[in-house]
C-alpha positions in Angstrom: 53.1 122.7 208.2 54.9 119.7 209.5 53.4 116.6 211.2 56.1 114.4 213.1 55.5 111.2 215.4 57.8 109.3 217.1 56.7 106.0 215.7 60.2 103.2 214.5 59.7 104.9 210.7 58.3 104.2 207.7 60.5 101.3 205.5 60.7 101.7 202.0 58.9 99.0 201.0 56.0 100.0 203.2 55.9 104.1 201.4 54.2 103.6 198.3 51.4 101.5 199.9 50.7 104.2 202.5 48.1 106.1 201.3 46.1 102.9 199.9 42.7 102.2 202.1 43.0 98.7 204.3 46.9 99.1 203.9 48.3 98.5 207.2 51.5 97.2 209.1 50.0 97.2 212.7 48.3 93.8 213.6 45.4 95.5 214.9 45.6 98.9 212.2 42.4 98.8 209.9 44.4 100.8 207.5 41.8 103.3 207.0 42.9 106.6 208.7 46.3 107.9 205.7 43.6 107.1 202.9 40.9 109.2 204.9 43.3 112.2 205.0 44.9 111.5 201.7 41.2 111.6 200.4 40.8 114.9 202.5 44.1 116.7 201.7 43.4 115.6 197.1 39.7 117.3 198.1 41.2 120.7 198.9 44.1 119.9 196.0 47.3 119.8 199.4 49.7 117.8 197.8 51.7 115.3 200.9 55.1 114.4 201.2 56.2 111.6 202.8 59.9 112.2 204.8 61.5 109.1 207.1 63.8 106.5 207.2 62.9 102.7 208.6 64.5 102.8 212.3 65.4 106.6 212.4 61.8 107.5 215.2 60.3 110.0 213.0 58.0 110.5 210.2 57.5 113.6 209.0 54.4 114.4 206.1 54.5 117.5 204.7 50.9 119.3 203.5 51.6 121.2 200.7 48.5 124.0 200.2 48.2 124.7 196.7 49.3 127.9 195.0 46.9 130.4 193.9 48.3 133.6 191.6 
């Protein structure tokens, strides 16, 4: 699955903090959306990869479901 956004992109300095509860760069943000999504993904064994470049206008998250043999 690929989820794309049309925002301003994510600066490298913020990438390590993206999924931390209450982390936000928005003036009125709560910082719970991505943290909640990550908790759900983790519970299902899904790995999330973030690919984004600042000022490129795109944010991509690739949830990778676990592979069962």
